[in-house]
BAFI-3210 file (N, C-alpha, C; in Angstrom, 3 decimals, decimal comma, padded with zeros to 6 digits):
// residues 225
n [1|2|3|4|5|6|7|8|9|10|11|12|13|14|15|16|17|18|19|20|21|22|23|24|25|26|27|28|29|30|31|32|33|34|35|36|37|38|39|40|41|42|43|44|45|46|47|48|49|50|51|52|53|54|55|56|57|58|59|60|61|62|63|64|65|66|67|68|69|70|71|72|73|74|75|76|77|78|79|80|81|82|83|84|85|86|87|88|89|90|91|92|93|94|95|96|97|98|99|100|101|102|103|104|105|106|107|108|109|110|111|112|113|114|115|116|117|118|119|120|121|122|123|124|125|126|127|128|129|130|131|132|133|134|135|136|137|138|139|140|141|142|143|144|145|146|147|148|149|150|151|152|153|154|155|156|157|158|159|160|161|162|163|164|165|166|167|168|169|170|171|172|173|174|175|176|177|178|179|180|181|182|183|184|185|186|187|188|189|190|191|192|193|194|195|196|197|198|199|200|201|202|203|204|205|206|207|208|209|210|211|212|213|214|215|216|217|218|219|220|221|222|223|224|225]
n.u [050,593|049,652|046,953|045,309|045,712|044,575|041,885|041,389|041,647|039,430|037,320|037,627|037,119|034,440|033,195|033,765|032,350|029,724|029,530|029,686|027,373|025,404|025,813|024,750|022,079|018,929|017,675|014,525|013,305|012,101|009,141|008,719|006,794|005,251|004,538|002,692|002,523|000,180|-000,266|-002,903|-003,440|-003,125|-000,610|003,012|004,574|006,455|007,577|007,668|008,755|008,481|009,787|011,890|012,952|011,854|012,356|014,402|013,223|010,511|006,920|005,095|002,131|-000,348|001,476|003,409|004,895|005,707|006,136|007,258|009,598|008,473|008,161|006,146|003,093|002,014|002,462|003,210|002,621|003,967|003,464|004,881|004,661|006,552|009,544|008,527|008,402|006,862|004,815|002,277|000,067|-000,801|-000,880|-001,979|-001,146|-001,780|-000,202|-000,547|001,604|001,515|000,522|001,908|001,675|000,537|-001,574|-001,583|-003,664|-003,460|-005,445|-006,890|-005,154|-005,518|-005,936|-008,365|-009,404|-007,621|-006,822|-006,357|-005,430|-005,189|-003,309|-003,946|-002,106|-002,738|-001,496|-002,569|-003,527|-002,229|000,434|001,174|-000,008|-000,559|-001,752|-003,153|-003,926|-006,395|-007,699|-010,112|-010,000|-011,720|-010,659|-011,501|-012,923|-015,237|-016,667|-018,697|-020,287|-018,702|-018,727|-016,797|-015,084|-012,801|-011,118|-012,990|-014,143|-013,983|-015,392|-016,304|-018,673|-020,546|-018,652|-017,890|-016,519|-013,413|-013,827|-012,757|-012,339|-012,411|-009,519|-009,282|-009,020|-007,562|-007,158|-004,073|-002,088|-002,859|-005,377|-008,635|-009,995|-012,693|-014,642|-017,577|-019,980|-021,967|-025,183|-025,287|-024,857|-022,829|-019,540|-016,880|-014,148|-011,922|-009,612|-006,522|-004,469|-001,541|-001,349|000,726|001,664|001,485|001,433|-000,008|-002,398|-003,469|-006,010|-006,811|-008,917|-008,439|-008,334|-011,008|-014,572|-015,302|-012,939|-010,255|-008,001|-005,079|-006,295|-008,737|-011,112|-009,575|-007,736|-005,248|-002,524|-001,316|001,233|001,048|002,227]
n.v [040,419|037,053|035,793|033,685|033,618|036,022|035,537|033,468|034,844|036,516|034,656|033,598|035,927|036,487|034,203|034,530|036,888|036,012|034,138|035,742|037,224|035,247|034,615|036,810|036,438|036,211|033,677|032,251|031,506|028,530|028,427|027,459|025,444|024,265|020,866|018,731|015,440|013,183|010,063|008,156|005,588|001,960|001,011|001,213|003,758|005,034|008,050|009,231|011,206|011,479|009,035|009,269|008,907|010,883|011,361|010,398|008,812|006,679|006,813|006,010|004,183|006,337|008,314|011,305|013,579|016,069|019,515|019,247|020,738|021,462|021,757|024,364|024,290|021,876|018,590|015,100|013,015|010,118|006,894|004,167|000,972|000,415|-001,163|-002,201|-002,468|-001,577|001,227|002,108|003,858|007,097|010,633|013,442|016,811|020,269|022,726|025,964|028,800|030,647|029,305|028,343|026,501|023,166|020,256|016,777|014,064|010,651|008,031|004,832|004,076|004,869|006,921|008,294|008,388|009,903|013,197|016,786|019,854|023,348|024,835|027,182|028,589|029,990|031,402|032,907|033,462|031,287|031,777|033,430|032,514|029,646|027,653|025,480|024,598|022,738|020,585|018,530|015,853|013,855|010,969|008,470|006,389|004,762|005,374|007,191|010,218|011,768|012,314|014,070|014,420|016,348|016,420|018,233|020,463|020,922|020,120|018,399|018,245|015,993|015,476|014,827|012,314|013,285|015,832|018,769|020,008|023,214|024,888|024,989|026,638|025,150|023,701|022,536|019,518|016,145|014,803|013,468|011,672|011,083|009,242|009,058|007,601|009,765|010,379|008,178|006,780|005,169|004,719|004,662|005,044|005,489|007,181|008,710|011,601|013,696|017,208|019,908|023,192|026,070|024,857|023,605|021,248|018,393|016,210|013,121|010,674|007,187|004,018|001,538|001,090|-001,547|-002,806|-004,904|-005,477|-003,601|-002,305|-001,372|001,243|004,181|006,871|009,374|011,673|014,593|017,080|020,461|022,877]
n.w [-054,558|-053,962|-055,837|-055,097|-052,355|-051,574|-052,177|-050,347|-047,930|-048,116|-048,043|-045,435|-043,953|-044,618|-043,599|-040,861|-040,374|-040,810|-038,800|-036,498|-036,861|-036,566|-033,906|-032,747|-032,823|-031,133|-029,357|-028,748|-025,472|-023,942|-022,167|-018,776|-016,598|-013,521|-012,721|-010,861|-010,342|-009,348|-008,065|-008,174|-008,759|-008,512|-008,910|-009,077|-010,858|-013,701|-015,222|-018,566|-021,375|-024,760|-024,924|-023,147|-019,856|-017,112|-014,413|-011,570|-009,771|-008,755|-009,046|-006,445|-005,458|-004,398|-004,066|-004,938|-007,344|-006,668|-007,726|-010,769|-013,028|-016,192|-019,775|-021,065|-023,041|-025,549|-024,583|-024,496|-022,008|-020,843|-019,376|-017,644|-016,072|-013,132|-013,801|-016,092|-019,724|-021,879|-022,934|-020,786|-020,736|-022,115|-021,518|-023,007|-022,539|-022,584|-021,392|-020,145|-020,514|-018,468|-016,336|-014,140|-011,683|-011,759|-011,459|-012,122|-012,123|-011,790|-012,586|-012,509|-014,494|-017,163|-020,095|-020,357|-017,768|-016,354|-015,152|-015,123|-013,395|-012,952|-010,389|-008,015|-005,678|-002,914|-000,153|001,837|005,142|006,227|006,371|008,409|010,658|012,826|010,968|008,399|004,954|003,206|000,634|-001,107|-003,432|-005,670|-006,851|-007,550|-009,711|-009,668|-007,425|-007,194|-005,984|-003,187|000,350|002,654|005,705|007,594|010,474|012,947|011,875|009,131|006,017|002,982|000,516|-001,475|-003,617|-006,833|-009,129|-010,425|-009,570|-007,815|-004,668|-002,978|-001,613|001,886|004,986|007,861|011,156|012,661|013,227|014,353|012,429|012,164|009,444|007,420|005,103|003,199|000,994|-000,896|000,366|001,956|005,238|005,953|006,892|004,759|004,660|007,267|008,870|010,071|009,759|009,857|009,846|009,045|010,149|008,002|005,528|002,419|001,442|-000,502|-000,138|-001,365|-002,918|-003,614|-005,285|-005,229|-004,696|-004,798|-004,592|-003,345|-000,593|-001,133|-003,198|-002,482|-001,604|-000,453|001,139|000,407|001,044|-000,406|-000,712|-001,516|-001,011]
ca.u [050,148|049,078|045,498|044,665|045,814|043,567|040,568|041,307|041,382|038,045|036,455|037,729|036,461|032,996|032,784|033,803|031,239|028,487|029,525|029,355|025,973|024,609|025,929|023,929|020,673|018,300|016,847|013,443|013,388|010,882|008,569|008,654|005,769|005,352|003,530|002,683|001,840|-000,341|-000,565|-004,051|-003,608|-002,651|000,714|004,139|004,714|007,563|007,172|008,499|008,324|009,169|010,619|012,965|012,470|011,979|012,774|015,218|012,443|009,236|005,726|004,418|000,696|-000,628|002,587|003,396|006,198|005,743|006,023|008,386|009,670|008,222|007,958|004,763|002,636|001,522|003,415|002,578|003,211|003,830|003,674|005,147|004,765|007,936|010,104|007,927|009,054|005,896|004,026|000,986|-000,883|-000,244|-001,806|-001,571|-001,500|-001,357|-000,095|-000,342|002,876|001,295|-000,209|002,830|001,579|-000,562|-001,561|-002,107|-004,100|-003,444|-006,480|-007,260|-004,110|-006,036|-005,936|-009,685|-009,671|-006,661|-007,294|-005,412|-006,014|-004,308|-003,314|-003,690|-001,649|-002,891|-001,079|-003,197|-004,126|-001,405|001,843|001,439|-000,714|-000,306|-002,844|-002,843|-005,062|-006,608|-008,798|-010,356|-010,155|-012,259|-009,925|-011,982|-013,876|-016,484|-017,171|-019,772|-019,966|-018,228|-018,741|-015,544|-014,839|-011,411|-011,252|-014,374|-014,616|-013,875|-016,080|-016,500|-019,925|-020,936|-017,561|-017,974|-015,255|-012,644|-014,120|-011,734|-012,858|-011,599|-008,635|-009,966|-008,143|-007,823|-006,198|-002,991|-001,983|-003,459|-006,768|-009,440|-010,502|-013,714|-015,244|-018,824|-020,633|-023,052|-026,483|-025,144|-024,252|-021,783|-018,186|-016,084|-012,740|-011,769|-008,173|-006,020|-003,204|-001,040|-001,187|001,688|001,356|002,141|001,423|-001,249|-002,480|-004,560|-006,464|-007,459|-009,314|-007,833|-008,919|-012,365|-015,546|-015,352|-011,572|-009,811|-006,633|-004,587|-007,107|-010,017|-011,203|-008,772|-007,328|-003,828|-002,315|-000,230|001,525|001,161|003,078]
ca.v [039,389|035,902|035,917|032,624|034,005|037,078|034,871|032,740|035,830|036,966|033,555|033,563|037,126|036,315|033,171|035,135|037,835|035,229|033,529|036,795|037,572|034,178|034,706|037,929|036,062|035,950|032,491|032,274|030,533|027,764|028,687|026,292|025,481|023,162|019,808|017,795|014,217|012,472|008,696|007,572|004,215|000,943|000,551|002,145|004,198|005,890|009,066|009,409|012,113|011,104|007,859|009,537|008,970|012,252|011,448|009,283|008,113|006,154|007,309|004,920|004,354|007,322|009,262|012,473|014,006|017,490|020,278|019,063|021,743|020,898|022,774|024,749|023,868|020,509|017,493|013,804|012,411|008,670|006,193|002,736|000,353|000,286|-002,433|-002,580|-001,987|-000,934|002,354|001,658|004,828|008,439|011,732|014,691|018,015|021,542|023,585|027,368|029,331|031,426|028,498|028,231|025,209|022,313|018,890|015,721|012,935|009,394|007,162|003,656|003,817|005,101|008,325|008,878|008,589|010,856|014,575|017,785|021,064|024,454|025,040|028,525|028,353|031,207|031,078|033,830|032,827|030,219|032,167|034,193|031,851|028,195|026,982|024,853|024,562|021,398|020,402|017,115|015,489|012,517|010,298|007,083|006,468|004,027|005,652|008,164|011,418|011,445|013,288|013,908|015,308|016,404|017,018|018,504|021,735|021,021|019,055|018,549|017,529|015,543|015,685|013,795|011,885|014,342|017,149|019,231|020,967|024,414|024,907|025,492|026,765|024,123|023,603|021,591|018,382|014,887|015,028|012,334|011,855|010,078|009,319|008,344|007,820|010,736|009,755|007,025|007,058|004,171|005,250|003,780|005,254|006,119|007,207|009,968|012,080|014,901|018,408|020,836|024,606|026,748|024,041|023,373|019,812|017,790|014,888|012,535|009,275|006,247|002,694|001,269|000,611|-003,007|-003,319|-005,693|-005,212|-002,253|-001,721|-000,870|002,691|004,751|008,251|009,688|013,101|015,199|018,451|021,428|024,005]
ca.w [-053,612|-054,634|-055,986|-054,299|-050,948|-051,365|-052,167|-049,088|-046,878|-048,258|-047,580|-043,971|-043,430|-044,772|-042,643|-039,537|-040,259|-040,698|-037,473|-035,530|-037,037|-035,976|-032,452|-032,290|-032,825|-029,833|-029,475|-027,759|-024,393|-023,714|-020,845|-017,900|-015,555|-012,572|-012,847|-009,741|-010,762|-008,177|-008,489|-007,473|-009,238|-007,561|-009,313|-009,093|-012,246|-014,112|-016,196|-019,755|-022,435|-026,004|-024,689|-022,189|-018,472|-016,642|-013,005|-011,084|-008,747|-009,241|-008,377|-005,758|-005,318|-003,355|-003,985|-005,802|-007,857|-006,367|-008,964|-011,678|-014,099|-017,514|-020,807|-021,341|-024,354|-025,695|-024,351|-024,291|-020,815|-020,970|-018,114|-017,647|-014,756|-012,704|-014,245|-017,369|-020,946|-022,762|-022,455|-020,262|-021,269|-022,290|-021,236|-023,658|-021,792|-023,162|-020,217|-020,485|-020,016|-017,249|-015,349|-013,002|-011,004|-012,231|-010,943|-012,978|-011,300|-012,531|-012,029|-013,322|-015,489|-018,506|-020,506|-020,132|-016,339|-015,800|-015,304|-014,622|-012,829|-012,582|-008,935|-007,507|-004,303|-002,124|001,219|002,779|006,306|006,802|006,432|009,636|011,757|012,834|010,273|007,118|004,032|002,640|-000,304|-001,394|-004,847|-005,883|-007,927|-007,591|-010,812|-009,453|-006,077|-007,174|-005,215|-001,845|001,435|003,395|006,844|008,063|011,786|013,350|011,348|007,671|005,288|001,548|000,259|-002,823|-004,570|-007,864|-009,719|-011,097|-008,994|-006,879|-003,709|-002,765|-000,444|003,073|006,162|008,857|012,254|012,394|014,130|013,905|012,035|011,725|008,089|007,151|003,768|002,975|-000,294|-000,719|000,556|002,851|006,539|006,197|006,725|003,909|005,014|008,580|009,131|010,637|009,206|010,523|009,032|009,638|009,927|006,894|004,310|001,700|001,174|-001,266|000,275|-002,537|-002,824|-004,549|-005,139|-005,707|-003,705|-004,870|-004,542|-002,196|-000,172|-001,433|-004,269|-001,966|-001,451|000,627|000,855|000,573|001,225|-001,177|-000,262|-002,609|-000,594]
c.u [049,478|047,559|044,770|044,644|044,762|042,169|040,347|040,992|039,937|037,063|036,440|036,988|034,950|032,465|032,747|032,670|029,917|028,365|029,138|027,887|025,065|024,643|025,098|022,452|020,179|017,347|015,780|013,619|012,048|010,397|008,454|007,576|005,969|004,218|003,704|001,869|001,471|-000,842|-001,681|-004,366|-003,043|-001,250|001,767|004,469|005,973|007,095|008,188|007,894|009,160|010,165|011,736|012,390|012,799|012,440|013,649|014,521|011,134|008,094|004,988|002,918|000,403|000,448|002,445|004,802|006,608|005,829|007,303|008,418|009,512|007,983|006,473|004,391|002,227|002,652|002,620|003,285|002,897|004,169|003,886|005,073|006,241|008,461|009,554|008,659|008,100|005,209|002,655|-000,139|-000,182|-001,319|-001,307|-002,057|-000,967|-001,350|000,227|000,919|002,714|000,597|000,598|002,794|000,341|-000,437|-002,185|-002,406|-004,197|-004,399|-006,778|-006,266|-004,652|-005,990|-007,249|-009,944|-008,707|-007,167|-006,306|-006,146|-004,922|-004,439|-002,985|-003,364|-001,618|-002,593|-001,654|-003,844|-003,300|000,060|002,180|000,737|-000,437|-001,473|-002,307|-004,057|-005,165|-007,769|-008,989|-010,590|-010,651|-011,571|-010,282|-013,150|-015,209|-017,166|-018,393|-019,341|-019,653|-018,392|-017,536|-015,507|-013,378|-011,435|-012,722|-014,968|-014,643|-014,574|-016,202|-017,680|-020,122|-019,885|-017,560|-016,587|-014,687|-012,943|-013,101|-012,334|-011,896|-010,694|-009,343|-008,991|-008,559|-006,777|-005,150|-002,954|-002,636|-004,958|-007,435|-010,028|-011,450|-014,361|-016,498|-019,267|-021,806|-024,400|-026,465|-024,499|-023,126|-020,409|-017,349|-014,588|-012,706|-010,290|-007,789|-004,683|-002,838|-000,835|-000,269|001,334|002,130|002,142|000,026|-001,266|-003,645|-004,822|-007,211|-007,816|-008,577|-008,464|-010,389|-013,267|-015,581|-013,967|-011,266|-008,368|-006,229|-005,401|-008,445|-009,956|-010,412|-008,488|-005,822|-003,678|-001,116|-000,010|001,735|002,107|003,604]
c.v [038,269|035,974|034,884|032,986|035,066|036,469|034,131|033,676|036,302|035,912|033,488|034,737|036,993|035,292|033,726|036,098|037,102|034,601|034,539|037,167|036,537|034,238|035,839|037,583|035,815|034,777|032,496|031,177|029,819|028,014|027,380|026,495|024,282|022,164|018,806|016,569|013,414|011,102|008,102|006,175|003,248|000,446|001,635|002,464|005,016|006,806|009,182|010,499|011,792|009,966|008,049|009,657|010,337|012,397|010,252|008,556|007,651|006,739|006,132|005,204|005,275|008,380|010,413|012,807|015,361|018,219|020,164|020,203|021,071|022,043|023,076|024,325|022,404|019,499|016,217|013,092|010,914|007,994|004,701|002,229|000,233|-001,104|-002,900|-001,947|-001,154|000,260|001,835|002,550|006,181|009,472|012,987|015,888|019,231|022,574|025,018|027,900|030,106|030,629|028,214|026,855|024,448|020,942|017,948|014,509|011,686|008,422|006,028|003,341|003,883|006,597|008,995|009,195|009,560|012,277|015,536|019,028|022,097|024,694|026,485|028,390|029,669|030,878|032,039|033,057|031,716|030,618|032,988|033,600|030,353|027,410|026,297|025,023|023,163|021,444|018,908|016,924|014,049|011,904|008,815|007,004|005,786|004,380|006,558|009,412|011,053|012,627|013,020|014,897|015,198|017,138|017,256|019,731|021,839|019,832|019,421|017,666|017,224|015,871|014,521|013,414|013,009|015,738|017,477|020,289|022,131|024,251|025,612|025,551|025,761|024,190|022,542|020,492|017,151|015,082|013,718|012,650|010,715|010,331|008,458|008,566|008,759|010,022|008,554|007,453|006,085|004,782|004,245|003,880|005,997|006,052|008,543|010,311|013,397|016,029|019,373|022,271|025,148|025,982|023,957|021,923|019,484|016,406|014,296|011,078|008,462|004,881|002,664|000,801|-000,916|-003,637|-004,078|-005,334|-003,779|-001,558|-001,187|000,645|003,165|006,206|008,378|011,208|013,553|016,624|019,331|022,592|023,721]
c.w [-054,406|-054,649|-055,139|-052,816|-050,622|-051,277|-050,856|-047,939|-046,920|-047,749|-046,062|-043,354|-043,486|-043,771|-041,226|-039,326|-040,064|-039,322|-036,411|-035,625|-036,398|-034,456|-031,882|-032,252|-031,411|-030,005|-028,388|-026,719|-024,242|-022,297|-020,069|-016,848|-014,636|-012,770|-011,709|-010,159|-009,519|-008,627|-007,630|-007,997|-008,202|-007,866|-009,117|-010,541|-012,453|-015,239|-017,325|-020,636|-023,666|-025,783|-023,687|-020,777|-017,877|-015,192|-012,646|-009,942|-009,376|-008,422|-007,756|-005,687|-004,139|-003,219|-004,969|-006,265|-007,306|-007,708|-009,800|-012,696|-015,458|-018,504|-020,960|-022,762|-024,359|-025,529|-024,132|-023,148|-020,819|-019,646|-018,354|-016,214|-014,395|-013,046|-015,578|-018,543|-021,789|-022,098|-022,033|-020,778|-021,365|-021,995|-021,947|-022,847|-022,522|-022,042|-020,638|-019,816|-018,721|-016,162|-014,083|-012,352|-011,470|-011,575|-011,965|-012,096|-012,178|-011,851|-012,997|-014,432|-016,917|-018,803|-020,121|-018,660|-015,680|-016,048|-014,651|-014,160|-012,579|-011,081|-008,600|-006,024|-003,525|-000,662|002,251|003,928|006,924|006,942|007,676|010,849|011,699|012,246|009,016|006,208|003,446|001,648|-000,516|-002,882|-004,928|-007,097|-008,006|-008,560|-010,535|-008,134|-006,062|-006,427|-003,777|-000,899|002,325|004,552|007,254|009,403|012,095|012,684|009,825|007,017|003,812|001,167|-001,226|-003,873|-005,567|-008,374|-010,587|-010,553|-007,910|-005,956|-003,516|-001,543|000,715|004,237|007,229|009,969|011,910|013,455|013,532|013,655|011,619|010,360|007,765|005,804|003,734|001,536|-000,047|-000,653|001,470|004,164|006,869|005,905|005,932|004,217|006,341|008,956|009,752|009,986|009,873|009,519|009,759|009,266|008,727|005,595|003,710|001,229|000,248|-000,694|-000,918|-002,297|-003,871|-004,315|-005,518|-004,572|-003,663|-004,771|-003,261|-001,858|-000,471|-002,520|-003,757|-001,759|-000,237|000,284|001,068|000,593|000,395|-000,671|-001,486|-002,286|000,808]
res [m|n|t|r|f|i|i|l|l|l|v|v|a|v|a|g|w|a|s|c|k|n|n|d|n|v|f|p|k|t|a|t|v|g|l|n|i|i|n|a|s|n|d|t|l|n|l|f|i|n|g|t|r|q|t|n|f|s|l|t|s|g|g|q|s|f|y|l|p|v|a|a|g|l|q|n|y|q|f|k|k|n|g|g|v|d|i|l|f|s|v|p|l|n|l|k|a|d|s|i|n|n|s|l|y|i|t|d|e|t|t|a|s|s|f|s|k|f|d|f|l|d|t|t|g|i|n|t|t|p|k|a|k|i|r|f|v|n|a|s|s|d|a|g|s|l|n|v|t|v|g|s|k|v|s|f|s|s|i|a|f|k|q|i|g|a|f|t|i|i|d|t|g|l|m|a|m|k|v|k|v|a|g|s|d|i|v|k|v|d|t|s|m|t|l|a|a|g|h|m|y|t|l|f|s|k|g|s|l|t|g|k|g|t|a|k|l|s|v|a|l|a|r|n|f]
***
């Protein structure tokens, strides 16, 4: 048999063996967690990671992304104004693989004012009864501590900037929502929103005490479950 032909067969055999061995390798999977981005700023924003846009929709002021699947571990979440070219600001987050659901609150369009929180979504008390759950988050950097009432039975007292109140069971339907600065009897926000049974909500402040028009202090509602 031709020596060159034998050598060629040996090369092909070795290459095939190496290929099979590589195919037997088990590659680790990247853990995925949920990230709900809540836009408490006054602008419409787009989310990027490493220069690549992550959604086909924009985050309107007072809006949310719901829980986007993102890689666990350290990531740099970048934000641009809708229609803008330059990165407005970035938020580095190191999300734990077992955190499952997390929320990122965008405030004042700065890294320092943005903050995140692991969300433990306990549906006890709302999955078998016509009830909902609600919490309050102070995402207004200049408002100081806030007192909030939702309906006639639920209240949150002295919630400071970046502080997150506990989920509380509440009746459903149209609910009056009022916000006061702690220590004052003047109602700064007076509005109503509808809560549906079986859901969990985050009521959050946005805007500024000194803001005008759409930039003034207000509240918005995000759904967690």
